[in-house]
C-alpha positions in Angstrom: 3.9 -13.2 32.3 5.6 -11.7 35.3 6.8 -14.4 37.7 6.4 -13.2 41.2 7.5 -15.6 44.0 5.7 -13.4 46.6 2.0 -14.5 47.3 -0.4 -11.5 46.8 -2.6 -12.6 49.7 -3.3 -15.7 51.7 -6.2 -18.0 50.5 -8.5 -19.9 52.7 -9.3 -23.2 51.1 -12.2 -25.3 51.7 -11.3 -28.6 53.6 -12.0 -31.8 51.4 -14.1 -34.0 53.1 -17.5 -35.8 52.8 -21.1 -34.6 53.0 -23.6 -36.9 54.8 -26.8 -36.7 52.9 -29.7 -39.1 54.0 -27.2 -41.4 55.4 -25.0 -41.5 52.3 -21.5 -40.4 52.1 -20.9 -38.1 49.0 -17.4 -37.0 48.0 -17.0 -33.2 48.1 -14.4 -33.3 45.4 -16.4 -31.2 42.8 -15.3 -29.5 39.7 -14.5 -25.8 40.1 -17.1 -24.0 38.0 -19.4 -21.2 38.7 -22.7 -22.2 40.5 -21.2 -25.4 42.0 -19.8 -26.2 45.2 -16.2 -26.5 44.5 -13.3 -28.0 46.5 -10.7 -25.4 45.5 -11.3 -21.7 46.1 -10.0 -19.3 43.4 -7.7 -16.7 44.5 -8.8 -13.1 44.6 -8.4 -10.8 41.8 -9.1 -11.0 37.9 -6.0 -12.3 36.8 -5.4 -15.8 35.0 -5.3 -18.9 37.0 -4.6 -22.0 35.1 -6.1 -25.3 35.1 -5.7 -28.5 33.0 -8.2 -31.1 31.8 -7.5 -34.6 30.3 -10.1 -36.8 28.6 -9.0 -40.3 29.1 -11.5 -41.4 26.7 -9.8 -39.7 24.0 -6.3 -40.5 24.9 -4.8 -43.2 22.3 -1.5 -43.7 23.9 0.6 -42.3 21.0 3.2 -40.7 23.3 3.4 -37.5 21.2 2.8 -35.3 24.2 5.7 -37.0 26.2 8.2 -36.6 23.1 7.2 -33.1 22.4 7.8 -32.2 26.1 11.3 -33.7 26.1 12.2 -31.7 22.9 10.7 -28.4 23.8 12.2 -28.4 27.2 15.6 -30.1 26.7 14.6 -32.9 29.0 17.3 -35.6 29.2 16.9 -38.4 26.7 17.3 -41.3 29.1 14.1 -43.1 29.8 14.0 -42.2 33.5 13.4 -38.4 33.3 10.1 -37.0 32.2 8.2 -33.9 32.8 5.1 -35.6 31.1 4.4 -39.2 30.4 1.6 -41.7 29.6 0.7 -44.7 31.4 -1.1 -47.9 30.2 -3.5 -49.5 32.7 -4.5 -53.0 31.9 -7.3 -54.4 34.4 -7.3 -58.3 34.1 -10.2 -60.5 34.2 -8.9 -61.8 37.6 -9.0 -58.3 39.0 -5.2 -57.6 39.0 -4.0 -54.4 37.6 -0.9 -53.9 35.4 0.6 -50.4 34.9 3.1 -50.0 32.1 5.1 -46.8 30.8 7.9 -47.9 28.6 10.1 -45.0 28.0 7.1 -42.8 29.2 5.1 -43.9 26.4 7.1 -42.0 23.8 7.7 -44.9 21.6 3.9 -46.0 21.9 2.6 -49.2 23.6 2.5 -52.8 22.8 -0.2 -54.8 24.9 1.5 -57.4 26.8 -1.6 -59.1 28.1 -3.5 -61.7 25.8 -6.8 -60.3 24.7 -8.7 -63.0 26.5 -7.3 -62.0 30.0 -8.1 -58.4 29.6 -11.4 -56.9 31.2 -10.4 -53.2 30.2 -7.4 -51.2 29.2 -6.8 -47.5 28.8 -4.1 -44.7 28.8 -3.6 -42.1 31.4 -1.3 -39.0 30.6 0.5 -37.7 33.7 2.1 -34.4 34.6 2.5 -32.1 37.3 -0.9 -31.2 38.8 0.0 -27.7 39.6 -1.7 -28.0 42.9 -3.3 -24.8 44.7 -1.9 -26.3 48.0 1.3 -28.0 46.8 3.1 -30.2 49.2 6.2 -29.4 47.2 5.9 -25.8 47.8 5.3 -26.2 51.5 8.3 -28.5 52.2 10.9 -26.6 50.2 13.4 -25.2 53.0 15.0 -22.5 50.7 11.9 -21.2 48.8 13.0 -22.5 45.3 9.8 -24.2 44.6 7.0 -21.5 44.4 3.7 -20.8 42.7 3.1 -17.9 40.3 0.0 -15.8 40.6 -1.3 -17.6 37.4 -1.2 -20.8 39.5 1.9 -22.5 37.9 4.2 -24.3 40.2 7.9 -23.7 39.3 11.5 -24.1 40.6 14.0 -21.5 40.7 17.2 -23.5 39.9 19.3 -20.6 41.5 17.8 -21.3 44.9 17.4 -25.2 44.6 20.0 -27.1 46.7 18.8 -30.6 45.4 17.8 -31.6 48.8 15.0 -34.0 47.2 12.4 -32.9 50.0 10.0 -31.9 47.1 10.7 -35.0 45.2 9.5 -37.0 48.1 6.5 -34.8 49.0 4.9 -34.9 45.5 2.3 -37.6 45.7 2.0 -37.8 41.9 5.8 -38.5 41.2 6.2 -35.4 39.0 9.7 -34.3 40.0 13.1 -35.6 39.5 16.8 -34.6 40.2 18.6 -33.5 36.8 21.8 -35.5 37.2 23.8 -32.9 35.3 22.6 -29.7 37.2 21.9 -31.4 40.5 18.7 -29.4 40.8 15.0 -30.3 40.6 13.2 -30.3 37.4 9.6 -30.7 36.6 6.8 -29.4 34.3 6.6 -25.6 33.9 3.4 -25.7 31.7 5.9 -24.4 29.0 5.6 -21.0 30.7 8.1 -19.7 28.0 5.4 -20.5 25.4 2.5 -19.0 27.5 4.5 -15.8 27.5 4.1 -15.7 23.7 0.4 -16.6 23.6 1.1 -20.2 22.8 -0.1 -23.5 24.4 2.2 -25.8 26.2 3.9 -28.2 23.7 2.0 -31.4 24.9 -1.4 -29.8 24.5 -0.7 -28.4 21.0 0.7 -31.7 19.8 -2.2 -33.9 20.9 -3.8 -35.4 17.8 -7.1 -36.3 19.6 -7.3 -33.1 21.8 -7.4 -35.3 24.9 -5.6 -32.4 26.7 -7.3 -29.2 27.4 -5.9 -26.2 29.0 -7.0 -22.7 29.9 -8.0 -20.1 32.4 -10.2 -21.3 35.4 -11.2 -17.6 36.0 -12.7 -17.3 32.5 -16.1 -18.9 32.4 -15.9 -19.2 28.5 -12.3 -20.9 28.6 -11.9 -24.4 27.1 -11.0 -25.9 30.5 -14.3 -24.6 32.0 -16.3 -25.8 29.1 -14.6 -29.2 29.7 -15.3 -29.3 33.3 -18.9 -28.1 32.8 -19.7 -30.8 30.2 -17.9 -33.8 31.8 -17.8 -35.6 35.2 -14.2 -34.9 36.3 -12.3 -36.0 39.1 -8.6 -35.6 40.3 -6.1 -38.1 41.3 -5.8 -38.9 45.2 -8.4 -36.3 46.2 -8.2 -37.4 49.7 -4.6 -35.8 49.9 -6.4 -32.3 50.0 -3.6 -30.9 47.6 -6.3 -29.0 45.5 -5.0 -30.4 42.4 -5.8 -28.5 39.3 -5.3 -31.4 36.9 -8.9 -32.8 36.1 -9.5 -36.0 34.4 -12.8 -37.1 32.6 -13.4 -40.9 33.0 -10.9 -41.4 35.7 -11.2 -45.0 37.0 -10.8 -45.7 40.6 -7.6 -48.0 39.6 -5.6 -44.9 38.7 -3.1 -43.8 41.3 
């Protein structure tokens, strides 16, 4: 896979908003699949354009994805630095919400709320959304953060000056400053593995296949089959980032 920091062409994106039908406001954040009204317009051309699916119903909170990510990408061992992590959401009977992610979920989870106080509980894997309109790309003053033609958002460490603008701009908390290098680090979708025809480490290790990865330009890809057969949403759709990380069974409590 050739990494090209130069955009092949400008893309016009549909503005996320609402459609008023019979006096009812209907969200216009639809899944990007042929034949549907979709909120993100695919780039021109026939090349690959990667998207991600996560089935919350299948995630068991084992944390293997977060651990595999650290090992594969030499991420710092400290429990403050993650390219991929898992959060446990516990909705209590009184309506309050508890979000926990001890060590990014690598060591698994132990429920801290008594059963009688729990309304529902579930796990949500998190990672870079590889947005089509990435705020991090837009704010970088030196062009260190860029998007490949395949839709992967990367950081060129040789350009990065560690200004933290992109860290603050990312609405999903997916970036951090590597204290050793002084530059930004984030998920790369294991692009070095993609170049060899392999899946990203976190996808390959998932024991329940809760993570789905593939080419959004291929109607027969696993990710498009996932989007076609599930009701998927993105996190914080109102921000109009054109996130390409789609969740099945995403609850409104997830932020």
